[in-house]
CHARMM internal coordinates of N, CA and C (Angstrom, degrees):
IC EDIT
DIST 1 N 1 CA 1.4415
DIST 1 CA 1 C 1.5363
ANGL 1 N 1 CA 1 C 108.77
DIST 1 C 2 N 1.2903
ANGL 1 CA 1 C 2 N 116.01
DIHE 1 N 1 CA 1 C 2 N 134.92
DIST 2 N 2 CA 1.4656
ANGL 1 C 2 N 2 CA 122.26
DIHE 1 CA 1 C 2 N 2 CA -175.68
DIST 2 CA 2 C 1.5297
ANGL 2 N 2 CA 2 C 112.12
DIHE 1 C 2 N 2 CA 2 C -62.88
DIST 2 C 3 N 1.3120
ANGL 2 CA 2 C 3 N 117.20
DIHE 2 N 2 CA 2 C 3 N -38.90
DIST 3 N 3 CA 1.4628
ANGL 2 C 3 N 3 CA 120.48
DIHE 2 CA 2 C 3 N 3 CA -179.30
DIST 3 CA 3 C 1.5219
ANGL 3 N 3 CA 3 C 111.67
DIHE 2 C 3 N 3 CA 3 C -67.14
DIST 3 C 4 N 1.3333
ANGL 3 CA 3 C 4 N 117.47
DIHE 3 N 3 CA 3 C 4 N -36.12
DIST 4 N 4 CA 1.4626
ANGL 3 C 4 N 4 CA 120.24
DIHE 3 CA 3 C 4 N 4 CA 175.61
DIST 4 CA 4 C 1.5224
ANGL 4 N 4 CA 4 C 110.27
DIHE 3 C 4 N 4 CA 4 C -62.07
DIST 4 C 5 N 1.3190
ANGL 4 CA 4 C 5 N 116.94
DIHE 4 N 4 CA 4 C 5 N -37.84
DIST 5 N 5 CA 1.4597
ANGL 4 C 5 N 5 CA 120.97
DIHE 4 CA 4 C 5 N 5 CA 177.89
DIST 5 CA 5 C 1.5281
ANGL 5 N 5 CA 5 C 110.26
DIHE 4 C 5 N 5 CA 5 C -65.23
DIST 5 C 6 N 1.3136
ANGL 5 CA 5 C 6 N 117.30
DIHE 5 N 5 CA 5 C 6 N -41.41
DIST 6 N 6 CA 1.4622
ANGL 5 C 6 N 6 CA 122.19
DIHE 5 CA 5 C 6 N 6 CA 177.58
DIST 6 CA 6 C 1.5273
ANGL 6 N 6 CA 6 C 110.60
DIHE 5 C 6 N 6 CA 6 C -59.38
DIST 6 C 7 N 1.3244
ANGL 6 CA 6 C 7 N 116.81
DIHE 6 N 6 CA 6 C 7 N -45.37
DIST 7 N 7 CA 1.4662
ANGL 6 C 7 N 7 CA 120.78
DIHE 6 CA 6 C 7 N 7 CA 179.32
DIST 7 CA 7 C 1.5307
ANGL 7 N 7 CA 7 C 109.82
DIHE 6 C 7 N 7 CA 7 C -66.20
DIST 7 C 8 N 1.3194
ANGL 7 CA 7 C 8 N 118.01
DIHE 7 N 7 CA 7 C 8 N -41.47
DIST 8 N 8 CA 1.4578
ANGL 7 C 8 N 8 CA 121.64
DIHE 7 CA 7 C 8 N 8 CA 179.25
DIST 8 CA 8 C 1.5243
ANGL 8 N 8 CA 8 C 110.63
DIHE 7 C 8 N 8 CA 8 C -58.84
DIST 8 C 9 N 1.3227
ANGL 8 CA 8 C 9 N 117.58
DIHE 8 N 8 CA 8 C 9 N -42.50
DIST 9 N 9 CA 1.4683
ANGL 8 C 9 N 9 CA 121.32
DIHE 8 CA 8 C 9 N 9 CA 176.79
DIST 9 CA 9 C 1.5237
ANGL 9 N 9 CA 9 C 110.28
DIHE 8 C 9 N 9 CA 9 C -62.68
DIST 9 C 10 N 1.3246
ANGL 9 CA 9 C 10 N 117.46
DIHE 9 N 9 CA 9 C 10 N -44.69
DIST 10 N 10 CA 1.4628
ANGL 9 C 10 N 10 CA 122.79
DIHE 9 CA 9 C 10 N 10 CA 179.19
DIST 10 CA 10 C 1.5312
ANGL 10 N 10 CA 10 C 110.78
DIHE 9 C 10 N 10 CA 10 C -59.97
DIST 10 C 11 N 1.3107
ANGL 10 CA 10 C 11 N 116.48
DIHE 10 N 10 CA 10 C 11 N -35.89
DIST 11 N 11 CA 1.4607
ANGL 10 C 11 N 11 CA 121.89
DIHE 10 CA 10 C 11 N 11 CA -178.94
DIST 11 CA 11 C 1.5333
ANGL 11 N 11 CA 11 C 112.25
DIHE 10 C 11 N 11 CA 11 C -80.90
DIST 11 C 12 N 1.3258
ANGL 11 CA 11 C 12 N 117.19
DIHE 11 N 11 CA 11 C 12 N -1.71
DIST 12 N 12 CA 1.4719
ANGL 11 C 12 N 12 CA 122.95
DIHE 11 CA 11 C 12 N 12 CA -179.24
DIST 12 CA 12 C 1.5265
ANGL 12 N 12 CA 12 C 112.60
DIHE 11 C 12 N 12 CA 12 C 59.79
DIST 12 C 13 N 1.3253
ANGL 12 CA 12 C 13 N 115.54
DIHE 12 N 12 CA 12 C 13 N 40.71
DIST 13 N 13 CA 1.4602
ANGL 12 C 13 N 13 CA 121.44
DIHE 12 CA 12 C 13 N 13 CA 176.97
DIST 13 CA 13 C 1.5185
ANGL 13 N 13 CA 13 C 109.38
DIHE 12 C 13 N 13 CA 13 C -106.91
DIST 13 C 14 N 1.3407
ANGL 13 CA 13 C 14 N 117.46
DIHE 13 N 13 CA 13 C 14 N 158.69
DIST 14 N 14 CA 1.4674
ANGL 13 C 14 N 14 CA 119.42
DIHE 13 CA 13 C 14 N 14 CA 177.72
DIST 14 CA 14 C 1.5271
ANGL 14 N 14 CA 14 C 111.56
DIHE 13 C 14 N 14 CA 14 C -59.76
DIST 14 C 15 N 1.3094
ANGL 14 CA 14 C 15 N 116.02
DIHE 14 N 14 CA 14 C 15 N 132.48
DIST 15 N 15 CA 1.4713
ANGL 14 C 15 N 15 CA 121.87
DIHE 14 CA 14 C 15 N 15 CA -177.26
DIST 15 CA 15 C 1.5245
ANGL 15 N 15 CA 15 C 111.68
DIHE 14 C 15 N 15 CA 15 C -65.00
DIST 15 C 16 N 1.3125
ANGL 15 CA 15 C 16 N 117.59
DIHE 15 N 15 CA 15 C 16 N -27.55
DIST 16 N 16 CA 1.4679
ANGL 15 C 16 N 16 CA 119.92
DIHE 15 CA 15 C 16 N 16 CA -176.25
DIST 16 CA 16 C 1.5279
ANGL 16 N 16 CA 16 C 112.48
DIHE 15 C 16 N 16 CA 16 C -64.80
DIST 16 C 17 N 1.3240
ANGL 16 CA 16 C 17 N 116.87
DIHE 16 N 16 CA 16 C 17 N -18.39
DIST 17 N 17 CA 1.4589
ANGL 16 C 17 N 17 CA 119.76
DIHE 16 CA 16 C 17 N 17 CA 177.41
DIST 17 CA 17 C 1.5252
ANGL 17 N 17 CA 17 C 110.18
DIHE 16 C 17 N 17 CA 17 C -77.19
DIST 17 C 18 N 1.3168
ANGL 17 CA 17 C 18 N 116.29
DIHE 17 N 17 CA 17 C 18 N 138.97
DIST 18 N 18 CA 1.4620
ANGL 17 C 18 N 18 CA 120.91
DIHE 17 CA 17 C 18 N 18 CA 175.29
DIST 18 CA 18 C 1.5234
ANGL 18 N 18 CA 18 C 107.66
DIHE 17 C 18 N 18 CA 18 C -101.90
DIST 18 C 19 N 1.3090
ANGL 18 CA 18 C 19 N 115.89
DIHE 18 N 18 CA 18 C 19 N 91.36
DIST 19 N 19 CA 1.4567
ANGL 18 C 19 N 19 CA 121.09
DIHE 18 CA 18 C 19 N 19 CA -175.83
DIST 19 CA 19 C 1.5339
ANGL 19 N 19 CA 19 C 108.64
DIHE 18 C 19 N 19 CA 19 C -93.92
DIST 19 C 20 N 1.3289
ANGL 19 CA 19 C 20 N 116.62
DIHE 19 N 19 CA 19 C 20 N 126.09
DIST 20 N 20 CA 1.4719
ANGL 19 C 20 N 20 CA 120.91
DIHE 19 CA 19 C 20 N 20 CA -173.34
DIST 20 CA 20 C 1.5328
ANGL 20 N 20 CA 20 C 114.19
DIHE 19 C 20 N 20 CA 20 C -85.16
DIST 20 C 21 N 1.3299
ANGL 20 CA 20 C 21 N 117.16
DIHE 20 N 20 CA 20 C 21 N 64.99
DIST 21 N 21 CA 1.4623
ANGL 20 C 21 N 21 CA 120.12
DIHE 20 CA 20 C 21 N 21 CA 179.40
DIST 21 CA 21 C 1.5275
ANGL 21 N 21 CA 21 C 111.61
DIHE 20 C 21 N 21 CA 21 C -58.31
DIST 21 C 22 N 1.3197
ANGL 21 CA 21 C 22 N 116.63
DIHE 21 N 21 CA 21 C 22 N -32.06
DIST 22 N 22 CA 1.4609
ANGL 21 C 22 N 22 CA 120.59
DIHE 21 CA 21 C 22 N 22 CA -178.43
DIST 22 CA 22 C 1.5283
ANGL 22 N 22 CA 22 C 113.51
DIHE 21 C 22 N 22 CA 22 C -77.73
DIST 22 C 23 N 1.3357
ANGL 22 CA 22 C 23 N 117.74
DIHE 22 N 22 CA 22 C 23 N -13.52
DIST 23 N 23 CA 1.4672
ANGL 22 C 23 N 23 CA 121.46
DIHE 22 CA 22 C 23 N 23 CA -177.48
DIST 23 CA 23 C 1.5195
ANGL 23 N 23 CA 23 C 114.87
DIHE 22 C 23 N 23 CA 23 C -116.33
DIST 23 C 24 N 1.3245
ANGL 23 CA 23 C 24 N 117.81
DIHE 23 N 23 CA 23 C 24 N -19.75
DIST 24 N 24 CA 1.4618
ANGL 23 C 24 N 24 CA 121.06
DIHE 23 CA 23 C 24 N 24 CA -170.18
DIST 24 CA 24 C 1.5302
ANGL 24 N 24 CA 24 C 110.82
DIHE 23 C 24 N 24 CA 24 C -120.20
DIST 24 C 25 N 1.3291
ANGL 24 CA 24 C 25 N 115.97
DIHE 24 N 24 CA 24 C 25 N 117.28
DIST 25 N 25 CA 1.4663
ANGL 24 C 25 N 25 CA 120.68
DIHE 24 CA 24 C 25 N 25 CA -178.66
DIST 25 CA 25 C 1.5215
ANGL 25 N 25 CA 25 C 112.20
DIHE 24 C 25 N 25 CA 25 C -58.02
DIST 25 C 26 N 1.3489
ANGL 25 CA 25 C 26 N 116.73
DIHE 25 N 25 CA 25 C 26 N -39.61
DIST 26 N 26 CA 1.4726
ANGL 25 C 26 N 26 CA 119.34
DIHE 25 CA 25 C 26 N 26 CA -177.35
DIST 26 CA 26 C 1.5130
ANGL 26 N 26 CA 26 C 111.10
DIHE 25 C 26 N 26 CA 26 C -59.39
DIST 26 C 27 N 1.3146
ANGL 26 CA 26 C 27 N 117.10
DIHE 26 N 26 CA 26 C 27 N -46.92
DIST 27 N 27 CA 1.4677
ANGL 26 C 27 N 27 CA 120.55
DIHE 26 CA 26 C 27 N 27 CA -179.77
DIST 27 CA 27 C 1.5279
ANGL 27 N 27 CA 27 C 110.88
DIHE 26 C 27 N 27 CA 27 C -68.23
DIST 27 C 28 N 1.3237
ANGL 27 CA 27 C 28 N 116.04
DIHE 27 N 27 CA 27 C 28 N -41.57
DIST 28 N 28 CA 1.4650
ANGL 27 C 28 N 28 CA 119.70
DIHE 27 CA 27 C 28 N 28 CA -179.03
DIST 28 CA 28 C 1.5248
ANGL 28 N 28 CA 28 C 111.08
DIHE 27 C 28 N 28 CA 28 C -62.15
DIST 28 C 29 N 1.3388
ANGL 28 CA 28 C 29 N 117.16
DIHE 28 N 28 CA 28 C 29 N -43.02
DIST 29 N 29 CA 1.4624
ANGL 28 C 29 N 29 CA 119.98
DIHE 28 CA 28 C 29 N 29 CA -178.55
DIST 29 CA 29 C 1.5295
ANGL 29 N 29 CA 29 C 111.78
DIHE 28 C 29 N 29 CA 29 C -68.69
DIST 29 C 30 N 1.3203
ANGL 29 CA 29 C 30 N 118.54
DIHE 29 N 29 CA 29 C 30 N -28.56
DIST 30 N 30 CA 1.4662
ANGL 29 C 30 N 30 CA 120.27
DIHE 29 CA 29 C 30 N 30 CA 173.46
DIST 30 CA 30 C 1.5270
ANGL 30 N 30 CA 30 C 109.73
DIHE 29 C 30 N 30 CA 30 C -64.00
DIST 30 C 31 N 1.3258
ANGL 30 CA 30 C 31 N 116.17
DIHE 30 N 30 CA 30 C 31 N -39.98
DIST 31 N 31 CA 1.4647
ANGL 30 C 31 N 31 CA 120.35
DIHE 30 CA 30 C 31 N 31 CA 178.09
DIST 31 CA 31 C 1.5273
ANGL 31 N 31 CA 31 C 110.41
DIHE 30 C 31 N 31 CA 31 C -67.45
DIST 31 C 32 N 1.3268
ANGL 31 CA 31 C 32 N 117.23
DIHE 31 N 31 CA 31 C 32 N -39.97
DIST 32 N 32 CA 1.4688
ANGL 31 C 32 N 32 CA 120.91
DIHE 31 CA 31 C 32 N 32 CA 177.02
DIST 32 CA 32 C 1.5276
ANGL 32 N 32 CA 32 C 110.16
DIHE 31 C 32 N 32 CA 32 C -60.12
DIST 32 C 33 N 1.3227
ANGL 32 CA 32 C 33 N 116.38
DIHE 32 N 32 CA 32 C 33 N -45.74
DIST 33 N 33 CA 1.4672
ANGL 32 C 33 N 33 CA 120.20
DIHE 32 CA 32 C 33 N 33 CA 179.55
DIST 33 CA 33 C 1.5206
ANGL 33 N 33 CA 33 C 111.62
DIHE 32 C 33 N 33 CA 33 C -59.84
DIST 33 C 34 N 1.3237
ANGL 33 CA 33 C 34 N 116.73
DIHE 33 N 33 CA 33 C 34 N -40.87
DIST 34 N 34 CA 1.4682
ANGL 33 C 34 N 34 CA 119.05
DIHE 33 CA 33 C 34 N 34 CA 178.75
DIST 34 CA 34 C 1.5285
ANGL 34 N 34 CA 34 C 110.28
DIHE 33 C 34 N 34 CA 34 C -66.97
DIST 34 C 35 N 1.3138
ANGL 34 CA 34 C 35 N 117.64
DIHE 34 N 34 CA 34 C 35 N -40.84
DIST 35 N 35 CA 1.4676
ANGL 34 C 35 N 35 CA 120.49
DIHE 34 CA 34 C 35 N 35 CA 177.18
DIST 35 CA 35 C 1.5219
ANGL 35 N 35 CA 35 C 110.57
DIHE 34 C 35 N 35 CA 35 C -58.24
DIST 35 C 36 N 1.3292
ANGL 35 CA 35 C 36 N 116.53
DIHE 35 N 35 CA 35 C 36 N -46.18
DIST 36 N 36 CA 1.4555
ANGL 35 C 36 N 36 CA 120.78
DIHE 35 CA 35 C 36 N 36 CA -177.06
DIST 36 CA 36 C 1.5230
ANGL 36 N 36 CA 36 C 112.93
DIHE 35 C 36 N 36 CA 36 C -70.53
DIST 36 C 37 N 1.3245
ANGL 36 CA 36 C 37 N 117.32
DIHE 36 N 36 CA 36 C 37 N -18.30
DIST 37 N 37 CA 1.4663
ANGL 36 C 37 N 37 CA 120.21
DIHE 36 CA 36 C 37 N 37 CA 177.12
DIST 37 CA 37 C 1.5265
ANGL 37 N 37 CA 37 C 111.79
DIHE 36 C 37 N 37 CA 37 C -97.25
DIST 37 C 38 N 1.3255
ANGL 37 CA 37 C 38 N 116.45
DIHE 37 N 37 CA 37 C 38 N 1.60
DIST 38 N 38 CA 1.4638
ANGL 37 C 38 N 38 CA 121.70
DIHE 37 CA 37 C 38 N 38 CA 178.19
DIST 38 CA 38 C 1.5234
ANGL 38 N 38 CA 38 C 109.07
DIHE 37 C 38 N 38 CA 38 C -89.52
DIST 38 C 39 N 1.3288
ANGL 38 CA 38 C 39 N 117.45
DIHE 38 N 38 CA 38 C 39 N 125.66
DIST 39 N 39 CA 1.4725
ANGL 38 C 39 N 39 CA 119.23
DIHE 38 CA 38 C 39 N 39 CA 179.31
DIST 39 CA 39 C 1.5324
ANGL 39 N 39 CA 39 C 111.68
DIHE 38 C 39 N 39 CA 39 C -61.91
DIST 39 C 40 N 1.3153
ANGL 39 CA 39 C 40 N 115.57
DIHE 39 N 39 CA 39 C 40 N 140.97
DIST 40 N 40 CA 1.4620
ANGL 39 C 40 N 40 CA 121.27
DIHE 39 CA 39 C 40 N 40 CA 175.80
DIST 40 CA 40 C 1.5224
ANGL 40 N 40 CA 40 C 108.73
DIHE 39 C 40 N 40 CA 40 C -119.16
DIST 40 C 41 N 1.3160
ANGL 40 CA 40 C 41 N 115.86
DIHE 40 N 40 CA 40 C 41 N 147.37
DIST 41 N 41 CA 1.4639
ANGL 40 C 41 N 41 CA 121.07
DIHE 40 CA 40 C 41 N 41 CA -176.91
DIST 41 CA 41 C 1.5194
ANGL 41 N 41 CA 41 C 112.54
DIHE 40 C 41 N 41 CA 41 C -82.20
DIST 41 C 42 N 1.3178
ANGL 41 CA 41 C 42 N 116.89
DIHE 41 N 41 CA 41 C 42 N -39.41
DIST 42 N 42 CA 1.4590
ANGL 41 C 42 N 42 CA 120.02
DIHE 41 CA 41 C 42 N 42 CA -174.15
DIST 42 CA 42 C 1.5290
ANGL 42 N 42 CA 42 C 111.17
DIHE 41 C 42 N 42 CA 42 C -93.50
DIST 42 C 43 N 1.3080
ANGL 42 CA 42 C 43 N 114.96
DIHE 42 N 42 CA 42 C 43 N 148.48
DIST 43 N 43 CA 1.4586
ANGL 42 C 43 N 43 CA 121.05
DIHE 42 CA 42 C 43 N 43 CA 176.24
DIST 43 CA 43 C 1.5265
ANGL 43 N 43 CA 43 C 108.59
DIHE 42 C 43 N 43 CA 43 C -63.62
DIST 43 C 44 N 1.2962
ANGL 43 CA 43 C 44 N 116.63
DIHE 43 N 43 CA 43 C 44 N 137.24
DIST 44 N 44 CA 1.4613
ANGL 43 C 44 N 44 CA 120.40
DIHE 43 CA 43 C 44 N 44 CA 179.26
DIST 44 CA 44 C 1.5199
ANGL 44 N 44 CA 44 C 112.96
DIHE 43 C 44 N 44 CA 44 C 78.61
DIST 44 C 45 N 1.3130
ANGL 44 CA 44 C 45 N 117.79
DIHE 44 N 44 CA 44 C 45 N 19.80
DIST 45 N 45 CA 1.4609
ANGL 44 C 45 N 45 CA 121.47
DIHE 44 CA 44 C 45 N 45 CA -177.74
DIST 45 CA 45 C 1.5138
ANGL 45 N 45 CA 45 C 114.30
DIHE 44 C 45 N 45 CA 45 C -64.10
DIST 45 C 46 N 1.3298
ANGL 45 CA 45 C 46 N 115.93
DIHE 45 N 45 CA 45 C 46 N -20.28
DIST 46 N 46 CA 1.4633
ANGL 45 C 46 N 46 CA 120.23
DIHE 45 CA 45 C 46 N 46 CA 179.59
DIST 46 CA 46 C 1.5283
ANGL 46 N 46 CA 46 C 112.32
DIHE 45 C 46 N 46 CA 46 C -99.44
DIST 46 C 47 N 1.3262
ANGL 46 CA 46 C 47 N 117.57
DIHE 46 N 46 CA 46 C 47 N 0.77
DIST 47 N 47 CA 1.4579
ANGL 46 C 47 N 47 CA 121.71
DIHE 46 CA 46 C 47 N 47 CA -172.65
DIST 47 CA 47 C 1.5279
ANGL 47 N 47 CA 47 C 112.53
DIHE 46 C 47 N 47 CA 47 C -54.58
DIST 47 C 48 N 1.3152
ANGL 47 CA 47 C 48 N 117.42
DIHE 47 N 47 CA 47 C 48 N -52.23
DIST 48 N 48 CA 1.4679
ANGL 47 C 48 N 48 CA 121.01
DIHE 47 CA 47 C 48 N 48 CA -177.11
DIST 48 CA 48 C 1.5248
ANGL 48 N 48 CA 48 C 110.88
DIHE 47 C 48 N 48 CA 48 C -61.23
DIST 48 C 49 N 1.3207
ANGL 48 CA 48 C 49 N 116.46
DIHE 48 N 48 CA 48 C 49 N -42.10
DIST 49 N 49 CA 1.4613
ANGL 48 C 49 N 49 CA 120.35
DIHE 48 CA 48 C 49 N 49 CA -179.15
DIST 49 CA 49 C 1.5349
ANGL 49 N 49 CA 49 C 110.52
DIHE 48 C 49 N 49 CA 49 C -65.59
DIST 49 C 50 N 1.3184
ANGL 49 CA 49 C 50 N 116.92
DIHE 49 N 49 CA 49 C 50 N -42.49
DIST 50 N 50 CA 1.4627
ANGL 49 C 50 N 50 CA 119.71
DIHE 49 CA 49 C 50 N 50 CA 179.35
DIST 50 CA 50 C 1.5308
ANGL 50 N 50 CA 50 C 111.26
DIHE 49 C 50 N 50 CA 50 C -67.24
DIST 50 C 51 N 1.3138
ANGL 50 CA 50 C 51 N 116.80
DIHE 50 N 50 CA 50 C 51 N -36.94
DIST 51 N 51 CA 1.4634
ANGL 50 C 51 N 51 CA 120.13
DIHE 50 CA 50 C 51 N 51 CA 175.82
DIST 51 CA 51 C 1.5311
ANGL 51 N 51 CA 51 C 110.08
DIHE 50 C 51 N 51 CA 51 C -63.17
DIST 51 C 52 N 1.3157
ANGL 51 CA 51 C 52 N 116.78
DIHE 51 N 51 CA 51 C 52 N -42.02
DIST 52 N 52 CA 1.4685
ANGL 51 C 52 N 52 CA 120.62
DIHE 51 CA 51 C 52 N 52 CA 178.81
DIST 52 CA 52 C 1.5246
ANGL 52 N 52 CA 52 C 110.46
DIHE 51 C 52 N 52 CA 52 C -63.12
DIST 52 C 53 N 1.3212
ANGL 52 CA 52 C 53 N 116.92
DIHE 52 N 52 CA 52 C 53 N -41.61
DIST 53 N 53 CA 1.4643
ANGL 52 C 53 N 53 CA 120.33
DIHE 52 CA 52 C 53 N 53 CA 178.67
DIST 53 CA 53 C 1.5241
ANGL 53 N 53 CA 53 C 111.37
DIHE 52 C 53 N 53 CA 53 C -60.72
DIST 53 C 54 N 1.3184
ANGL 53 CA 53 C 54 N 116.85
DIHE 53 N 53 CA 53 C 54 N -35.54
DIST 54 N 54 CA 1.4646
ANGL 53 C 54 N 54 CA 119.87
DIHE 53 CA 53 C 54 N 54 CA -178.67
DIST 54 CA 54 C 1.5277
ANGL 54 N 54 CA 54 C 112.60
DIHE 53 C 54 N 54 CA 54 C -66.79
DIST 54 C 55 N 1.3331
ANGL 54 CA 54 C 55 N 117.49
DIHE 54 N 54 CA 54 C 55 N -18.99
DIST 55 N 55 CA 1.4689
ANGL 54 C 55 N 55 CA 120.20
DIHE 54 CA 54 C 55 N 55 CA 178.14
DIST 55 CA 55 C 1.5255
ANGL 55 N 55 CA 55 C 111.83
DIHE 54 C 55 N 55 CA 55 C -79.26
DIST 55 C 56 N 1.3485
ANGL 55 CA 55 C 56 N 116.72
DIHE 55 N 55 CA 55 C 56 N -24.37
DIST 56 N 56 CA 1.4673
ANGL 55 C 56 N 56 CA 122.76
DIHE 55 CA 55 C 56 N 56 CA -176.58
DIST 56 CA 56 C 1.5352
ANGL 56 N 56 CA 56 C 111.93
DIHE 55 C 56 N 56 CA 56 C 59.47
DIST 56 C 57 N 1.3293
ANGL 56 CA 56 C 57 N 116.35
DIHE 56 N 56 CA 56 C 57 N 25.86
DIST 57 N 57 CA 1.4688
ANGL 56 C 57 N 57 CA 121.28
DIHE 56 CA 56 C 57 N 57 CA 177.75
DIST 57 CA 57 C 1.5238
ANGL 57 N 57 CA 57 C 108.27
DIHE 56 C 57 N 57 CA 57 C -106.22
DIST 57 C 58 N 1.3161
ANGL 57 CA 57 C 58 N 114.52
DIHE 57 N 57 CA 57 C 58 N 121.58
DIST 58 N 58 CA 1.4607
ANGL 57 C 58 N 58 CA 120.36
DIHE 57 CA 57 C 58 N 58 CA -174.61
DIST 58 CA 58 C 1.5199
ANGL 58 N 58 CA 58 C 112.69
DIHE 57 C 58 N 58 CA 58 C -58.50
DIST 58 C 59 N 1.3141
ANGL 58 CA 58 C 59 N 118.02
DIHE 58 N 58 CA 58 C 59 N -42.73
DIST 59 N 59 CA 1.4642
ANGL 58 C 59 N 59 CA 119.96
DIHE 58 CA 58 C 59 N 59 CA -177.73
DIST 59 CA 59 C 1.5313
ANGL 59 N 59 CA 59 C 111.85
DIHE 58 C 59 N 59 CA 59 C -66.99
DIST 59 C 60 N 1.3221
ANGL 59 CA 59 C 60 N 116.96
DIHE 59 N 59 CA 59 C 60 N -35.33
DIST 60 N 60 CA 1.4689
ANGL 59 C 60 N 60 CA 121.05
DIHE 59 CA 59 C 60 N 60 CA 178.78
DIST 60 CA 60 C 1.5322
ANGL 60 N 60 CA 60 C 109.90
DIHE 59 C 60 N 60 CA 60 C -69.53
DIST 60 C 61 N 1.3144
ANGL 60 CA 60 C 61 N 116.59
DIHE 60 N 60 CA 60 C 61 N -43.17
DIST 61 N 61 CA 1.4656
ANGL 60 C 61 N 61 CA 121.02
DIHE 60 CA 60 C 61 N 61 CA 178.88
DIST 61 CA 61 C 1.5193
ANGL 61 N 61 CA 61 C 110.38
DIHE 60 C 61 N 61 CA 61 C -65.14
DIST 61 C 62 N 1.3238
ANGL 61 CA 61 C 62 N 116.50
DIHE 61 N 61 CA 61 C 62 N -42.45
DIST 62 N 62 CA 1.4656
ANGL 61 C 62 N 62 CA 121.10
DIHE 61 CA 61 C 62 N 62 CA 178.93
DIST 62 CA 62 C 1.5293
ANGL 62 N 62 CA 62 C 110.79
DIHE 61 C 62 N 62 CA 62 C -58.08
DIST 62 C 63 N 1.3200
ANGL 62 CA 62 C 63 N 116.73
DIHE 62 N 62 CA 62 C 63 N -48.45
DIST 63 N 63 CA 1.4675
ANGL 62 C 63 N 63 CA 120.65
DIHE 62 CA 62 C 63 N 63 CA 179.80
DIST 63 CA 63 C 1.5269
ANGL 63 N 63 CA 63 C 111.43
DIHE 62 C 63 N 63 CA 63 C -62.48
DIST 63 C 64 N 1.3145
ANGL 63 CA 63 C 64 N 116.38
DIHE 63 N 63 CA 63 C 64 N -36.56
DIST 64 N 64 CA 1.4588
ANGL 63 C 64 N 64 CA 120.61
DIHE 63 CA 63 C 64 N 64 CA 179.32
DIST 64 CA 64 C 1.5286
ANGL 64 N 64 CA 64 C 111.13
DIHE 63 C 64 N 64 CA 64 C -68.10
DIST 64 C 65 N 1.3233
ANGL 64 CA 64 C 65 N 117.40
DIHE 64 N 64 CA 64 C 65 N -39.08
DIST 65 N 65 CA 1.4664
ANGL 64 C 65 N 65 CA 120.90
DIHE 64 CA 64 C 65 N 65 CA 176.37
DIST 65 CA 65 C 1.5239
ANGL 65 N 65 CA 65 C 109.78
DIHE 64 C 65 N 65 CA 65 C -62.57
DIST 65 C 66 N 1.3136
ANGL 65 CA 65 C 66 N 117.12
DIHE 65 N 65 CA 65 C 66 N -46.08
DIST 66 N 66 CA 1.4670
ANGL 65 C 66 N 66 CA 121.25
DIHE 65 CA 65 C 66 N 66 CA 179.04
DIST 66 CA 66 C 1.5333
ANGL 66 N 66 CA 66 C 109.74
DIHE 65 C 66 N 66 CA 66 C -60.23
DIST 66 C 67 N 1.3301
ANGL 66 CA 66 C 67 N 117.17
DIHE 66 N 66 CA 66 C 67 N -43.56
DIST 67 N 67 CA 1.4681
ANGL 66 C 67 N 67 CA 120.86
DIHE 66 CA 66 C 67 N 67 CA 179.20
DIST 67 CA 67 C 1.5248
ANGL 67 N 67 CA 67 C 111.26
DIHE 66 C 67 N 67 CA 67 C -63.92
DIST 67 C 68 N 1.3227
ANGL 67 CA 67 C 68 N 117.36
DIHE 67 N 67 CA 67 C 68 N -42.06
DIST 68 N 68 CA 1.4654
ANGL 67 C 68 N 68 CA 122.08
DIHE 67 CA 67 C 68 N 68 CA 178.42
DIST 68 CA 68 C 1.5237
ANGL 68 N 68 CA 68 C 110.05
DIHE 67 C 68 N 68 CA 68 C -58.15
DIST 68 C 69 N 1.3275
ANGL 68 CA 68 C 69 N 116.44
DIHE 68 N 68 CA 68 C 69 N -48.41
DIST 69 N 69 CA 1.4699
ANGL 68 C 69 N 69 CA 120.99
DIHE 68 CA 68 C 69 N 69 CA -178.33
DIST 69 CA 69 C 1.5189
ANGL 69 N 69 CA 69 C 110.23
DIHE 68 C 69 N 69 CA 69 C -65.25
DIST 69 C 70 N 1.3137
ANGL 69 CA 69 C 70 N 117.32
DIHE 69 N 69 CA 69 C 70 N -42.59
DIST 70 N 70 CA 1.4648
ANGL 69 C 70 N 70 CA 121.52
DIHE 69 CA 69 C 70 N 70 CA 179.29
DIST 70 CA 70 C 1.5231
ANGL 70 N 70 CA 70 C 110.50
DIHE 69 C 70 N 70 CA 70 C -61.74
DIST 70 C 71 N 1.3169
ANGL 70 CA 70 C 71 N 117.18
DIHE 70 N 70 CA 70 C 71 N -42.13
DIST 71 N 71 CA 1.4712
ANGL 70 C 71 N 71 CA 120.90
DIHE 70 CA 70 C 71 N 71 CA 179.25
DIST 71 CA 71 C 1.5274
ANGL 71 N 71 CA 71 C 111.73
DIHE 70 C 71 N 71 CA 71 C -66.96
DIST 71 C 72 N 1.3167
ANGL 71 CA 71 C 72 N 118.12
DIHE 71 N 71 CA 71 C 72 N -29.14
DIST 72 N 72 CA 1.4669
ANGL 71 C 72 N 72 CA 121.78
DIHE 71 CA 71 C 72 N 72 CA -179.43
DIST 72 CA 72 C 1.5325
ANGL 72 N 72 CA 72 C 111.85
DIHE 71 C 72 N 72 CA 72 C -73.26
DIST 72 C 73 N 1.3183
ANGL 72 CA 72 C 73 N 117.03
DIHE 72 N 72 CA 72 C 73 N -22.46
DIST 73 N 73 CA 1.4715
ANGL 72 C 73 N 73 CA 120.35
DIHE 72 CA 72 C 73 N 73 CA -177.20
DIST 73 CA 73 C 1.4888
ANGL 73 N 73 CA 73 C 111.47
DIHE 72 C 73 N 73 CA 73 C -76.52
END
COOR INIT
IC SEED 1 N 1 CA 1 C
IC BUILD
């Protein structure tokens, strides 16, 4: 999946690994932690990610992580 590759690059891991961020909470939460420790320029830069976390829905959080990384590029 292309989005998993995007997250893998953001996490500074080897691309050859197929890490299941979309299926595995442990991997997804590592990506969330890195997002939340990444400085943002605009006020409220973490708003969408924090809102997604409040839903406790893996697919919503996953999409929010992908959006966060895409916006950072």
